[in-house]
C-alpha positions in Angstrom: -17.8 -12.3 -15.9 -19.0 -13.0 -19.5 -20.8 -11.9 -22.6 -23.8 -14.4 -23.8 -26.0 -14.4 -26.5 -28.2 -16.6 -28.3 -30.8 -17.0 -31.0 -34.2 -19.4 -31.1 -35.8 -20.0 -34.2 -39.3 -20.2 -33.7 -39.8 -22.8 -36.9 -38.2 -25.8 -35.1 -36.9 -26.9 -39.0 -35.0 -23.8 -39.4 -31.5 -24.4 -38.4 -29.7 -21.5 -36.5 -26.8 -19.9 -38.5 -23.5 -20.5 -36.9 -22.0 -17.4 -38.6 -24.6 -15.0 -37.0 -24.2 -16.5 -33.4 -20.3 -16.5 -33.6 -20.6 -12.8 -35.1 -22.8 -11.7 -32.2 -20.7 -13.7 -29.7 -17.4 -11.7 -30.9 -19.0 -8.0 -30.6 -18.8 -9.1 -27.0 -15.2 -10.0 -27.0 -14.4 -7.2 -24.4 -16.7 -8.9 -21.8 -14.7 -11.9 -22.1 -11.3 -12.2 -23.5 -10.1 -15.4 -22.0 -12.2 -17.9 -23.6 -15.1 -18.5 -26.2 -17.6 -21.3 -26.8 -20.5 -22.0 -29.0 -23.5 -24.5 -28.8 -25.8 -25.4 -31.7 -28.3 -27.8 -32.0 -31.1 -27.3 -34.8 -33.1 -24.3 -34.1 -31.0 -23.3 -31.1 -27.7 -21.5 -30.7 -25.8 -20.0 -27.7 -22.5 -18.0 -27.9 -20.6 -17.3 -24.8 -17.2 -15.3 -24.0 -15.5 -15.7 -20.7 -13.9 -13.7 -18.2 -12.6 -16.2 -16.0 -12.9 -15.5 -12.4 -13.8 -18.5 -10.5 -12.0 -21.8 -11.5 -10.1 -20.6 -14.3 -9.1 -23.8 -15.9 -10.7 -25.0 -19.0 -13.5 -26.9 -16.6 -15.5 -23.5 -16.6 -15.8 -23.2 -20.1 -19.1 -22.6 -21.6 -21.8 -23.0 -23.1 -22.2 -25.8 -20.1 -24.0 -28.9 -20.6 -25.8 -30.9 -17.9 -24.3 -34.3 -17.3 -27.4 -35.7 -18.4 -27.3 -33.9 -21.6 -30.7 -32.6 -21.2 -29.7 -28.6 -20.4 -27.3 -26.2 -21.9 -26.3 -23.2 -20.5 -24.7 -19.6 -20.8 -24.2 -17.7 -17.7 -23.0 -14.3 -17.1 -22.1 -13.3 -13.5 -21.2 -15.0 -10.0 -23.4 -16.6 -7.5 -21.5 -15.7 -4.6 -23.0 -18.3 -2.0 -22.6 -21.4 -4.6 -20.4 -23.4 -2.1 -23.2 -23.2 0.6 -25.0 -25.8 -1.9 -22.3 -28.3 -2.2 -23.7 -30.6 0.8 -27.2 -30.6 -0.1 -26.2 -31.1 -4.0 -24.2 -33.9 -2.9 -27.0 -35.6 -0.8 -29.1 -35.5 -4.0 -26.5 -37.5 -6.0 -24.8 -34.5 -7.6 -20.7 -34.5 -7.7 -19.0 -31.5 -8.7 -16.1 -31.9 -11.7 -15.2 -28.1 -11.3 -14.9 -25.4 -8.7 -17.1 -22.8 -10.6 -20.4 -21.6 -9.7 -21.6 -22.5 -13.2 -21.6 -25.9 -12.4 -23.7 -25.4 -9.1 -26.0 -23.1 -11.0 -26.7 -26.0 -13.4 -27.3 -28.5 -10.9 -29.5 -26.2 -8.8 -31.7 -25.8 -11.7 -31.8 -29.5 -12.7 -33.1 -30.1 -8.8 -35.5 -27.2 -8.5 -35.7 -25.2 -11.7 -36.7 -21.5 -11.3 -37.6 -22.1 -7.9 -33.7 -22.0 -6.9 -33.5 -18.3 -7.9 -34.6 -17.0 -4.7 -31.7 -18.8 -2.9 -29.0 -17.2 -4.8 -26.9 -14.5 -3.7 -25.5 -13.1 -6.5 -25.4 -11.1 -9.7 -26.5 -13.0 -13.0 -28.1 -12.9 -16.3 -28.3 -16.8 -18.0 -30.4 -18.4 -20.5 -30.9 -22.4 -20.1 -32.4 -24.6 -23.3 -34.4 -27.5 -22.3 -33.7 -30.2 -24.9 -36.7 -32.4 -23.7 -39.4 -29.8 -23.2 -38.0 -27.8 -26.0 -38.1 -24.6 -24.0 -35.5 -21.6 -23.2 -35.5 -19.9 -19.8 -33.8 -16.6 -19.6 -33.4 -15.1 -16.3 -31.9 -12.0 -14.3 -30.9 -11.1 -10.9 -32.6 -9.3 -8.5 -31.7 -5.8 -8.6 -30.2 -5.8 -12.5 -26.5 -5.6 -12.0 -26.1 -8.1 -14.9 -27.8 -6.9 -18.2 -29.8 -8.8 -20.8 -31.4 -7.6 -23.9 -33.7 -9.2 -26.5 -35.7 -8.9 -29.6 -38.0 -10.9 -31.9 -36.9 -10.5 -35.3 -37.8 -12.7 -38.6 -39.5 -15.3 -36.6 -36.7 -15.7 -34.4 -35.9 -14.7 -30.6 -32.5 -13.1 -30.2 -31.0 -12.5 -26.9 -27.5 -10.7 -25.8 -25.6 -8.9 -22.9 -25.2 -5.8 -25.0 -27.6 -4.0 -27.8 -24.6 -4.0 -30.2 -24.6 -7.9 -30.4 -28.2 -7.5 -31.7 -27.2 -5.0 -34.1 -24.4 -7.4 -35.1 -27.2 -10.0 -35.9 -29.0 -7.7 -38.2 -31.6 -6.2 -36.3 -32.2 -2.7 -37.2 -31.2 -0.1 -35.2 -34.0 2.5 -35.1 -34.8 5.2 -32.4 -37.9 4.6 -30.6 -40.0 8.1 -30.1 -40.8 7.2 -26.7 -37.3 6.4 -25.9 -36.2 9.4 -27.2 -38.8 11.4 -25.2 -37.4 9.5 -22.1 -33.9 10.4 -22.7 -34.6 14.2 -22.9 -37.1 14.5 -19.8 -35.9 11.7 -17.8 -32.0 10.8 -18.7 -32.6 7.4 -19.5 -35.1 4.7 -20.3 -36.7 2.7 -17.6 -38.2 -0.5 -17.4 -38.4 -3.2 -20.2 -38.1 -0.4 -22.9 -35.0 0.9 -24.5 -34.0 3.7 -26.7 -34.5 1.3 -29.7 -37.4 0.2 -31.4 -38.0 -4.0 -31.0 -35.2 -3.9 -28.3 -36.1 -4.6 -24.9 -34.5 -5.2 -21.5 -35.6 -8.4 -19.2 -36.5 -6.6 -16.2 -34.4 -6.9 -12.8 -35.9 -9.9 -10.6 -37.7 -11.5 -13.5 -37.3 -14.6 -15.8 -39.0 -15.3 -19.4 -39.8 -18.6 -20.7 -40.3 -19.1 -24.4 -41.1 -22.4 -26.4 -40.1 -22.9 -29.8 -43.7 -22.5 -31.1 -43.2 -18.7 -29.8 -45.4 -18.9 -26.5 -44.0 -16.5 -23.9 -44.3 -16.0 -20.3 -42.7 -13.7 -18.2 -42.8 -13.8 -14.6 -41.6 -11.7 -11.5 -39.5 -14.2 -9.4 -38.6 -11.5 -6.6 -40.6 -8.6 -5.6 -38.8 -6.0 -3.4 -42.2 -4.6 -2.1 -43.3 -7.8 -0.9 -39.9 -8.8 0.5 -39.7 -5.5 2.7 -43.5 -6.1 3.8 -42.5 -9.6 5.3 -39.1 -8.4 6.8 -38.9 -9.0 10.5 -38.3 -6.0 12.8 -34.5 -5.5 13.1 -34.0 -4.8 16.6 -30.5 -3.3 16.5 -30.2 -1.6 13.2 -26.2 -0.5 13.6 -25.2 -3.9 15.0 -27.4 -5.6 12.1 -26.0 -3.3 9.3 -22.4 -3.5 10.3 -22.6 -7.6 10.4 -24.6 -7.8 7.1 -22.5 -5.4 5.1 -19.1 -7.0 6.5 -20.7 -10.4 5.4 -21.9 -9.0 2.0 -18.0 -7.9 1.2 -16.9 -11.1 2.5 -18.9 -12.9 0.1 -17.7 -10.5 -3.0 -14.3 -11.3 -2.1 -14.8 -14.9 -3.6 -12.6 -15.1 -6.5 -9.7 -17.2 -8.0 -8.2 -14.0 -9.5 -7.2 -10.6 -7.8 -9.8 -8.1 -6.5 -9.3 -4.4 -6.1 -11.5 -1.4 -5.1 -12.8 1.5 -6.9 -12.0 4.0 -4.3 -13.6 7.6 -4.8 -12.5 8.8 -1.4 -16.5 9.4 -0.4 -18.3 7.6 2.2 -19.4 4.5 0.4 -16.0 3.1 -1.3 -14.2 4.1 2.0 -16.7 1.9 3.7 -16.0 -0.8 1.7 -12.3 -0.2 2.2 -12.8 -0.1 6.0 -14.7 -3.3 6.0 -11.8 -5.1 4.1 -9.3 -3.8 6.3 -11.4 -5.0 9.6 -11.9 -8.5 8.2 -7.9 -8.7 7.6 -7.8 -8.7 4.0 -4.3 -8.3 2.5 -3.1 -7.0 -0.7 -6.0 -5.0 -1.8 -5.3 -2.4 -4.5 -7.4 0.7 -4.8 -7.9 2.9 -7.9 -8.9 6.6 -8.0 -10.0 9.1 -10.6 -9.1 12.5 -9.5 -9.9 16.1 -11.1 -7.6 19.4 -10.8 -10.7 21.2 -9.9 -10.9 21.3 -6.3 -14.8 21.2 -6.4 -14.9 17.8 -7.8 -11.7 16.2 -6.4 -11.6 13.5 -3.5 -8.4 12.3 -4.5 -6.9 13.4 -1.2 -9.3 11.6 1.0 -9.0 8.5 -1.3 -5.2 8.4 -0.5 -5.5 8.9 2.8 -8.0 6.1 3.3 -5.6 3.6 1.4 -2.9 4.7 3.4 -4.7 4.2 6.4 -5.5 0.3 5.6 -2.0 0.0 4.4 -3.4 -0.7 1.0 -2.0 0.3 -2.8 -3.2 3.1 -4.1 -3.0 4.7 -7.9 -4.8 7.7 -9.1 -5.0 9.3 -12.5 -6.8 12.7 -14.2 -8.7 12.5 -17.7 -8.3 15.7 -19.6 -8.2 16.9 -23.3 -7.9 14.7 -25.8 -7.6 11.3 -23.3 -11.0 12.4 -22.1 -12.3 12.8 -25.6 -11.2 9.5 -26.7 -12.4 7.7 -23.5 -15.9 9.7 -24.3 -15.8 8.1 -27.8 -14.8 4.8 -26.6 -17.4 4.4 -23.5 -20.1 5.6 -26.0 -19.4 2.6 -28.0 -19.6 0.3 -25.0 -22.5 2.0 -23.4 -24.8 1.4 -26.7 -26.7 4.4 -26.2 -25.9 8.0 -25.4 -24.0 8.4 -22.2 -26.0 10.3 -19.5 -24.3 10.0 -16.2 -21.4 11.9 -17.8 -18.8 9.9 -15.6 -18.8 7.1 -18.0 -15.0 8.0 -19.6 -13.7 8.5 -16.4 -14.9 5.3 -15.0 -13.7 3.4 -18.4 -10.2 4.9 -17.8 -9.9 4.0 -14.4 -11.0 0.4 -15.0 -8.5 0.2 -17.9 -5.6 1.7 -15.3 -6.7 -1.3 -12.8 -6.7 -4.1 -15.5 -3.1 -5.0 -15.3 -3.3 -5.5 -11.7 -6.8 -7.1 -10.9 -9.8 -8.6 -12.9 -12.4 -7.9 -10.2 -13.4 -4.4 -8.8 -15.8 -3.6 -5.9 -18.0 -0.6 -6.2 -19.6 1.3 -3.4 -22.8 1.7 -5.6 -26.3 1.8 -4.4 -25.9 3.3 -1.0 -27.1 6.5 -2.0 -30.5 5.0 -3.3 -31.0 2.7 -0.4 -30.2 5.5 2.6 -31.2 8.9 1.1 -27.7 10.0 0.1 -28.6 12.6 -2.6 -29.5 16.0 -1.5 -32.2 16.0 -4.0 -34.1 13.8 -1.7 -34.5 16.7 0.9 -37.2 19.0 -0.6 -39.4 15.9 -0.6 -39.7 16.0 2.9 -41.9 19.3 2.8 -43.5 19.4 -0.4 -45.7 22.3 0.6 -42.5 24.3 1.4 -41.6 23.6 -2.6 -44.9 25.2 -3.6 -44.0 28.3 -1.5 -40.7 28.5 -3.4 -42.7 28.2 -6.8 -44.5 31.3 -6.0 -41.7 33.4 -5.0 -39.5 32.4 -7.6 -39.4 35.3 -9.7 -37.6 37.1 -6.9 -34.2 37.8 -8.6 -32.2 37.8 -5.3 -33.5 34.2 -4.7 -33.3 32.9 -8.4 -29.8 34.3 -9.0 -28.2 32.2 -6.0 -26.8 28.9 -7.8 -27.4 26.6 -5.0 -31.2 27.5 -5.4 -31.5 28.0 -9.1 -32.3 24.0 -9.8 -34.5 24.2 -6.8 -36.7 26.6 -8.0 -37.0 25.0 -11.4 -38.0 21.8 -9.6 -40.3 23.6 -7.6 -42.5 24.3 -10.8 -43.4 20.4 -10.8 -46.9 20.4 -9.5 -48.0 16.7 -8.8 -46.5 14.3 -6.0 -45.9 12.0 -8.9 -44.0 14.3 -10.7 -41.9 15.4 -7.7 -40.8 11.6 -7.4 -40.5 11.1 -11.4 -38.6 13.9 -12.0 -36.6 14.2 -8.9 -33.4 12.5 -10.6 -33.6 14.8 -13.6 -31.3 17.9 -14.3 -33.8 19.5 -16.4 -37.7 19.8 -16.0 -40.9 19.7 -18.2 -41.3 23.8 -17.9 -37.6 24.0 -18.9 -37.8 21.7 -21.7 -40.7 23.8 -22.8 -39.1 27.1 -22.5 -35.6 25.9 -24.0 -36.4 22.9 -26.1 -40.0 24.0 -27.4 -41.1 20.4 -26.6 -44.5 20.3 -24.9 -45.6 16.7 -24.5 -43.9 14.7 -21.8 -43.2 10.9 -22.2 -45.7 8.4 -21.5 -43.2 7.4 -18.6 -45.8 3.8 -18.1 -43.1 1.9 -16.4 -42.1 4.6 -13.6 -45.6 5.5 -13.3 -46.3 1.7 -12.2 -43.3 2.0 -9.7 -44.4 5.1 -8.2 -47.9 3.5 -7.3 -46.0 0.6 -5.6 -43.9 3.1 -3.9 -46.7 5.3 -2.7 -48.5 2.0 -1.5 -45.5 0.9 0.5 -44.7 4.5 2.0 -48.0 6.3 1.9 -47.3 10.1 2.4 -43.6 9.8 2.5 -42.4 11.2 -0.6 -38.5 10.8 0.5 -39.2 7.0 0.9 -41.3 6.8 -2.2 -38.3 8.4 -4.0 -35.9 6.0 -2.8 -37.8 2.8 -3.7 -38.5 4.6 -7.3 -34.9 5.3 -7.7 -34.1 1.7 -6.6 -36.3 0.6 -9.6 -35.2 3.2 -12.2 -32.0 5.4 -11.4 -30.1 2.7 -9.9 -30.7 0.6 -12.7 -29.1 2.9 -15.2 -26.1 3.3 -12.8 -25.7 -0.4 -12.5 -25.7 -0.3 -16.6 -22.9 2.3 -16.4 -21.0 0.6 -14.2 -21.1 -3.1 -16.0 -20.5 -1.5 -19.4 -17.4 0.5 -18.4 -15.6 -2.0 -16.3 -16.6 -4.7 -18.9 -15.4 -2.4 -21.4 -12.0 -3.0 -19.7 -12.6 -6.8 -19.4 -13.2 -6.1 -15.7 -16.1 -7.6 -13.3 -17.8 -5.1 -11.0 -19.2 -6.0 -7.9 -21.5 -4.1 -5.5 -21.9 -5.2 -1.8 -24.6 -2.7 -0.9 -26.9 -4.3 -3.0 -26.8 -7.8 -1.0 -30.6 -8.6 -1.0 -30.4 -8.7 2.7 -29.3 -5.1 3.1 -31.7 -3.8 0.2 -34.7 -5.4 1.8 -33.6 -4.6 5.5 -33.0 -1.2 5.0 -36.4 -0.7 3.1 -37.9 -1.8 6.2 -36.2 0.6 8.5 -37.9 3.8 10.0 -36.8 7.1 8.5 -34.6 8.2 11.4 -32.2 5.7 10.4 -31.8 7.4 6.7 -32.4 10.8 7.0 -31.3 12.0 10.4 -28.6 14.7 10.3 -27.5 17.0 7.6 -26.5 14.9 4.7 -28.7 11.5 5.2 -27.6 7.8 5.3 -27.2 8.2 9.0 -27.2 4.6 9.7 -24.2 4.0 7.7 -22.2 6.7 9.5 -23.1 5.5 12.7 -22.1 2.0 11.7 -18.8 2.9 10.4 -17.8 5.9 12.4 -15.1 4.0 14.4 -13.5 2.5 11.2 -13.2 5.8 9.2 -11.6 9.0 9.7 -13.7 12.1 10.4 -12.3 13.7 7.1 -14.6 11.1 5.3 -17.3 11.1 7.7 -17.9 15.0 7.3 -16.6 15.4 3.9 -19.4 17.2 1.5 -20.5 14.8 -1.0 -19.2 15.1 -4.3 -19.8 11.9 -6.2 -18.0 11.2 -9.5 -19.0 14.7 -11.4 -17.2 16.3 -13.9 -17.1 20.3 -14.9 -18.4 19.3 -18.5 -19.3 22.7 -19.6 -15.8 23.7 -19.2 -14.4 20.9 -21.0 -16.4 21.2 -24.1 -15.9 25.0 -24.2 -12.2 25.3 -23.4 -10.5 21.9 -24.1 -8.8 21.9 -27.5 -9.7 18.4 -28.1 -13.7 19.2 -27.9 -13.1 22.4 -29.7 -13.9 21.2 -33.3 -16.6 18.9 -32.1 -18.3 21.7 -30.4 -18.4 23.4 -34.1 -19.7 20.0 -35.5 -22.3 19.9 -33.0 -24.0 23.2 -33.7 -24.9 21.6 -37.2 -25.4 18.2 -35.9 -27.7 16.2 -38.1 -29.6 15.5 -34.4 -31.1 19.0 -35.1 -32.7 17.8 -38.3 -34.9 15.5 -36.4 -38.4 16.5 -36.2 -38.3 16.3 -32.4 -35.4 18.8 -32.1 -36.1 21.0 -34.7 -37.3 24.2 -32.7 -33.9 24.1 -30.2 -31.8 27.2 -31.1 -28.6 25.2 -30.2 -26.2 28.0 -31.7 -27.4 30.5 -28.9 -27.4 27.9 -26.0 -23.8 27.3 -27.0 -22.9 30.8 -27.1 -24.5 31.5 -23.8 -22.4 28.3 -22.3 -19.4 30.1 -23.9 -20.0 33.1 -22.2 -19.8 31.2 -18.9 -23.4 30.8 -18.2 -22.9 27.4 -16.5 -26.6 27.0 -16.0 -26.5 26.0 -19.8 -24.7 22.7 -19.2 -27.9 20.5 -18.1 -29.6 21.4 -21.2 -26.7 20.9 -23.8 -24.8 18.0 -22.4 -27.8 15.4 -23.3 -27.9 16.8 -26.9 -24.2 17.0 -26.9 -23.9 13.1 -26.1 -26.6 12.1 -28.1 -24.8 13.9 -31.0 -21.4 11.7 -30.0 -23.5 8.7 -30.2 -25.1 9.3 -33.5 -21.8 10.2 -34.9 -19.8 7.6 -33.5 -22.2 4.5 -32.6 -24.7 4.8 -35.1 -22.4 4.6 -38.2 -20.6 1.5 -37.1 -23.9 -0.5 -38.2 -24.4 0.0 -42.0 -28.1 -0.4 -42.1 -28.7 2.1 -39.3 -28.4 5.8 -40.8 -31.0 5.4 -43.2 -33.8 4.5 -40.5 -33.2 7.4 -38.0 
């Protein structure tokens, strides 16, 4: 919906510089091209860029001030159930002068403070300044759909929807060593830390309170483990899932602007479309990214599904110079080296959708909630993994591509490691052999989440991995979705992440998730009368792309590959033992197993070259 930012000077006598707040705000213009606003009062300043979704009139302008003048707020996101609070608010003496969820959020805060957070069904990041008590409250939604970053710098507290706004304010961009290690070993930095020194994320389901004297308290307002433990037994899971999913879809159709669907053709986005059709929603536009390579293509299924529902369908392919250009642009919007490798495609399809819609619905989250990844399967029998490890030197076994990654994964010895590295493409032994890097990252946050998962699901590695991914890998996917869609000035909504679904699915027995060959048993059971068998039975592809071919065969990437081999990246002490020329040569010879080793380094090279250079003070600090 928006981009938000702010500065609180911790010396109450020092006024906030309007010029800096404005520069931060306008670094987020892509998140909100419809309107802009600013609030300044002595040592506090807010900036806001608006993407108008609910009440598109000027009444929805932000920063938003309470009627009594005590509170000022900037808010990014949507409160889907905001109309449910009208009767209660009116009974308490409040009236609504707008049709926006922003006003309802402010009035609920005035009544209940942060206690109102548990009653919200939505995605949000917001900041509220209390003029009376001189304190700032910053909060984030349960699953972390909407981002929020912050930093303490020169006796001031800075926050923003994206890191680039912090760097625009003059906060130095400097890579954190532990962040670098996590990027290499784990693909992304989890928890409150980031790739950067002195830049943190507010954790999902948390709020932070800071007084002008600098006293800080951070509190978890939503705990998934506790919520699952409190969940009542679901007696008819199929009926419950179908009803709750439909209601989640209905809630996420609340909008005063057109809504479309990101339709891959897979089970999850097709389930979204089937629910819309079942509920008689009309005039839905669907948008798809296709691939000329059959192994990666689901466009034919997406078209089939759209036609079956009688909805509009648009598809595109992204190749050569267009792919390269979108890679550079998506790296800028992401603020970090891209790691899912689908960011350029998601940005491109969002830009294609922009002339028709302002909101896109995604199927994100189903895999992490219901066991949709094949990588969860080995965790059912950890002892079998140990056996694979002992016979991995048998050439016949190791040369089969489908087993090659499993063999490498089997070298991870501890159960903690099997969960923590389950979402990785290369593992500690691989990194030692290929990169010469011996020391694993601290992974402090990941280890805390693993312990929570272990206590919630004892002796059940598959369920532990799901819970773990819901706090780590899924967060990185949500960040990707937010950055790529907001890069096109479009809002992305994820109905599978309705809190009722997240908690309820976490409480079910394994059989509802893992039965059958491909997982997500409950979803298939609930949707089987709505979806064609071609989609129910089709192998899972996901939004994947043949990057090894792209960077070695595409003319647009040929020069970049040459630059990559001489990149400043390999002058950094952490990477100095990597024989990058040899890795590239092997890839060019057709050794596709080199791709997972090269791509994180290649994307970091792209980031250093094209992102870091945009901030003048940065290069010297790396």
